[in-house]
N, C-alpha and C positions, 0 to 999 in steps of 0.2 A: 503493499500499499504506500503511494507516494503522499505522505502526508504534508510535506513541504509544498508540493504543487497545489494539493486541496486547499490548504489554509491561504495560499496566495489567491487563488480563485475566489474564495469566500470573502476575503478582505475587500476585493474589488467589487463584488456584487452587493456588499451590505453598505458601502461608503455612502451611497444616497440617503441611508437612513439616519446618519449622524445629526442631520440638521432638523429631523423630525422629533416628535415627543418633546418631553420636558424633564429637565433634571430635577431631582427631588428639592422642594422648597421649604418643606415644613421642619426640615432639620437645617438650621442656618449653615452650619459648618459644611453641609454639602451643596448648598446652593451655588457656590462659585466653582464647582467642578467644571472643566471644559467639556462641552457635550460632544466634541469630536474625537475624544479619546476612544481608543479600541484596542483590545488586547485578546488573544486566544491562545491557549495552551492545550496540548494533548500529551498525556503521560501514560505509557503503555505499562502492563504489568511486568514487562521485561526490563523496565527502567529507562526506555527510550522517552525523550522529550522533544517535542516539535512545537515551535512558538512563531507568532507572527504579531506586529505592532506593539503595543504597550503592555506585553505580557508579564514583564519583570516589574512593573510599577504597582506599588500598593495602593490599595483603596479600601474603603469601608465596606465590610462585607455584610454588615446588618443582619438580616434574617437568615442567611446562609449558616450563621452560628448556631441557629435551632437545632440543626442536624447533629452537631457536637453535643450540644446539652441533652438531646433526646438520647444519643447513643450512651452518654454516661448514665442517665437516670435509667433507662431500660436495662443496662447491665446491673444496676444496683437493686433495682425493686422488682425487675420482670413484669409479669402480667399483672401485678398489682397496679401498675401505671393506669391501666384502662379503667380502673374504678374513678379516676379523677380526670380523664381525657378521653375523648372519643377517637374513632378511627375513620371518620366519614370525611369526604370533601366538604368544604363549608358553603361553596356557592354565593358567598358574599364577601365584602372587602375584608383584608386581613385584620383590621381593627374594628369590625362591627361590634356594637352593643346589643343591637336588635336580637341577634341569634342567642346570645347569652341569657337573655331574659326568656326567651322562649323555652331554653333547656335548662333553666334554673342553676346556672352557674357552671355548667360543665362545658368546657370548650369543645368544639367539634372535632379538633385534631391538634396534634402537638405542634403543628408547624404555622400555625397562626398566632398572632400576638398573645391572645389570652391563653392558648395552649402552652406557649413558651413561658409565660409567667408563672403557670403552675409548675413547669420544669425548674425554673429558679427557686420557686418555693421548696419543692422538694430537696434540691442541691443544698440549700440553706439548712434544711433539717437533718441531711445526711452526712454533710462534710463539714470540716472546720473553716475551709477557706474556698468557697466554690469559685471565686473570681481566679485565684492562684491555679486551682484544679483544672479548670478548663483551659486555661492558657499552657499549662504543662501538657495536656492532651494534644492541643492543636499544634504545638511545636514538635511533638513526638510524630504525629501523623504527617505533617508536612515536610519533616526533616530539617526544619530551620528553627535553631533555638533562638533566633533574634525576632521572631513573630511577637508582636506586642499589641497593646491598647493604644488608640488614638485618643487621648486625653481631651482634646479639643472638641472632638464629635461627641464624646461622652458628656461633656460640660453642656453642649449644645442640645443634647437629647433631653437632659434633665431639666432644662429651662422650658422646652417647648413639648414635653411628654404628657400633657394633660389627659389625652385619650388613654394612654397606658395606665396611667394613675388611676382613672375611672374604671378601666376593666378590672384592676386589681381590687380596688375597694368593693365593687359590684360582686366578684366572686368570693371576697371575704365575707360578705353578708350571707352567702350560702354555704359558708365554712369550707371553701375550697381553696382558701389562701390561709396558711396556719402561721406565718411569720408577719411581722410588722411590714406594713405596704412599702415604706420607704426602704427597707432593707431588700426586700424583693426587687423593687424597681432598680436600685443600685447595681445588683448582680445582673439583671437583665440589660441595662443600658451597657454595662461594662462588656457583656458578651457581644452585643451589636456592634460595639465600637472597636472590635478588633480590625485591624489592618492587615491585608494579605494581598499578594499578588496572584494573577491567573496561574502562574506556575506552581505557587504554594497551594493553592486550592486544588488544582488537579491532582497533585500528588497526595495531599491530605484526604482525598476522598477514595483513594485506591483500596482501602480495607473493605469498603463495600462492594468493590468490584471483584475482590478476592475472598469472598466468603468469611469476611471478618478478620482477615489476617493481614498485617503489613507485609507486603511483598519484599521490601528491601531487608527486613530483619526476621521475618517470620514470626513476629510477636502477635500473639493472640489477643484481639481487641474484644470482640464479641463472637458469639457461636454462628454457625452457618444458617441456623434457623433465625435468630436475631437479625442478621444481616438482610435476610430474605424480607422480614417484615418491615425493616426500615426502607428498604428499597421499594416496597410496596406502597408504603405512606408517601414517599417522594414522588412516585409515579402518578398518584391519584390526589395528592393534597400539596405538592411543593412549589406551585406556581399560583397559589392564592385561588381566586375565582376564575382563573384561566388554566387551571390544571388539566381540564378535558382537552381544551384546544392545543395545549402544549404536548400532551400525550398523542393527539392526534397528528400534529405536524411534525413532532421530534422523534418520539417513540422511545424515549430514555426516562429512567428515573432522574429527577433534577430537583434543584432548589434554587430559588432566586432571592436577591434582596434589593431594597430599594437604592442601594449604592451603585446599581447597574450591573451587578455580578450575577452570573448563574453558572452553577456546577452540575454536570451529570456524569453518569457512570454507565458503562457497558459492562455488564458482569461477565468475568472471566477475560476480559479484554483491556479496558482502559478507563481513565477519568479524564474529562474534558471539561476546561473552564474558560468562560468568556466575560469580558468586561465591556459595557457600552452604557454610559451614564444617562442617556436620554431614555425616558421611560414612556410606556404606554399608560392609559388610564388606570390600568389594574395594578401598576407599579413594577412591571417587569421590563427588562431591557428590550427595546425594539430591535436594535442591531444584534444583540446578544440571541434573542429568540430565533431571528432570521439565520443567523450564523449556524445555530446548531440544527436547524431544519436543513439547511444546505449540507451540513457535515454528514448527517445520516443519509441524505439522499445521494450525495456524491460517493460515500464509501459503501453504501448499500448495507449499513450495519444499524440494527436497532434491536430491542428486545421482542419485536414481532416478526 
């Protein structure tokens, strides 16, 4: 497979999308990111890395971090997790309050904001330092000990994160948040504030493409069954209320973030990450979604 040529073709074809969509505005620290940034990285289980554009540049991963916290929590408490969060697509915006009211404080899945707040709450209850623990995990899976938090983004989110505070308080009224809301939000904002590049993201998801094992070190992260379940959630819930459209167009388990990143995996093959800051109305990267659609079309590889 000539990944270099494929990535070059993709870059040329998605370039017109750089000027469309909108960069995230509700987080002030992200509002000044140039909309014409674009990077893409493919990392195979054999350790080969192929890149184009701004693939080495760090950006705010935002909701992509939900996959890391989900992995840690699922490993800790197993099936008990599903007593507090669901496993179904939301069909609503990622920060919807309406759905929570109908479902009495139980988030539809762990990959929307409310679900990730429950994950942060569980990590607070189960670990001594959930901010440090998640960072250690990301550094291990990405192979880069220098991955860190972007404090400017974290501070910006704390100032403007009123909807997330509302979600946490609402769930606390149904006894689905057990720790002080301010502490839960501090963990949540830190997780969203991790800065990584496409290269680091693609490598960090390889354990999900490799049945729960980091291929470089053969370190067991989660079981094959747990990896299957997380990948299933990524396929059905990873792109917010556009998850069905993403599965239809791309055909890979994936997770997006409002920083413009999307990471996807092809089990037993590779991890692929893309960054394009201009978003569609659902909060997903316009160029990134198209790039991944073109990737699976040109390579002929998907889960289907």
